[in-house]
C-alpha positions in Angstrom: 0.1 -0.1 -0.1 1.0 3.2 -1.0 0.8 6.5 0.9 -1.3 8.2 -0.8 -3.1 11.8 -0.9 -5.0 14.6 -2.9 -5.0 18.2 -2.0 -7.0 20.5 -2.8 -5.4 24.4 -2.6 -6.8 27.4 -2.8 -10.4 27.0 -3.0 -12.6 30.3 -2.6 -16.0 30.4 -1.0 -17.2 33.9 -0.3 -19.4 33.0 3.4 -21.3 34.8 5.6 -18.6 34.9 8.9 -18.4 37.1 11.9 -19.3 37.4 15.2 -20.9 40.1 15.4 -24.0 40.1 13.2 -22.9 43.5 11.3 -20.1 41.4 9.6 -21.7 38.5 8.5 -24.3 40.9 6.9 -22.1 41.1 3.7 -19.8 37.6 2.7 -16.5 37.0 2.7 -14.2 34.8 1.2 -12.4 32.6 2.8 -9.8 30.2 1.4 -10.1 26.2 1.7 -7.2 23.8 1.7 -7.9 20.4 1.8 -6.2 16.9 2.4 -7.7 13.6 1.8 -5.5 10.8 3.0 -6.9 7.6 1.7 -6.3 4.2 3.3 -6.3 1.9 0.2 -4.4 2.9 -3.2 -7.2 4.4 -5.3 -7.6 2.2 -8.2 -7.6 4.9 -10.5 -3.7 4.9 -10.0 -3.2 2.8 -12.2 -6.4 2.0 -14.5 -6.0 6.1 -15.3 -9.9 6.2 -15.2 -12.1 8.5 -13.7 -14.9 6.1 -12.3 -12.1 5.1 -10.2 -11.3 7.3 -8.0 -14.0 10.3 -6.5 -14.5 13.3 -8.6 -13.3 16.6 -6.5 -15.1 19.1 -8.9 -18.5 17.4 -7.5 -17.6 17.4 -3.8 -16.3 21.4 -4.4 -19.5 21.9 -5.7 -21.4 20.1 -3.1 -19.9 22.2 -1.2 -20.2 25.1 -2.2 -23.9 24.2 -2.8 -23.7 23.6 0.9 -22.0 26.3 2.8 -22.5 29.9 0.8 -26.2 30.2 2.1 -25.8 29.9 5.5 -24.0 32.0 8.1 -21.5 31.0 10.8 -19.9 33.4 13.9 -17.2 31.7 14.1 -14.2 30.4 11.5 -14.1 27.3 14.1 -17.5 25.8 13.5 -17.0 26.4 10.0 -14.0 24.2 9.0 -16.0 21.5 11.5 -19.2 21.6 9.5 -17.6 21.6 5.9 -15.2 18.6 7.7 -18.9 16.7 8.5 -20.2 17.2 4.9 -16.8 16.7 3.1 -16.4 13.2 5.4 -19.8 12.4 4.5 -19.0 11.8 0.7 -15.7 10.4 1.0 -14.1 7.0 0.7 -15.2 5.7 4.4 -11.7 5.2 5.5 -10.4 8.1 4.3 -9.1 10.9 6.8 -9.9 14.4 5.9 -7.6 18.1 7.1 -9.9 21.3 6.4 -7.9 23.8 6.4 -9.4 27.8 6.5 -7.9 31.2 5.8 -9.5 34.1 6.4 -9.3 37.8 6.3 -10.8 39.8 9.1 -10.6 43.2 9.2 -8.1 43.7 12.1 -5.4 47.2 11.7 -1.7 45.4 11.3 -2.9 41.8 10.4 -1.9 41.2 6.6 -1.4 37.2 6.4 -5.1 36.6 8.0 -5.6 33.5 10.5 -5.6 29.7 9.6 -7.6 27.2 11.5 -7.5 23.6 11.1 -9.8 20.7 11.9 -9.3 16.9 10.5 -8.6 13.2 11.3 
C-alpha cells in the first residue's frame, strides 16, 4: 500500500462569517485547503479512469452548494461543518484535514488567520 493523498489548495468561497451580526451581512471570501488521505490506493492510480476515484469537482460543487447560504459566527464551526459534510462524501476509511484562511479586518494583520480541523 502506497501513501496516497489528494490536496486541494486555495478553493475560495464567499461565506457569511463573523461574530457580530453586522459582520455577517456581507459574505467574505475564505480560502479552503483540503487534504484527503486515502487508506487504500485509489484504483485510478493504475487504471487512469475517472470512475475509479472520486471527482473533486463534484466534491467542491457540493461544498459550495451547502455552505454559501449558511451563516457562521466562528471559523472553527465553519471548519467542523465542512469536515462533516465532506467526510460523508469520501470513502469511509479516508482521513480529511480542512484548513480555512480568512482575512478579518484587524489593523496590522496582513496574512490572515488560519484554522485547521481534521482526522
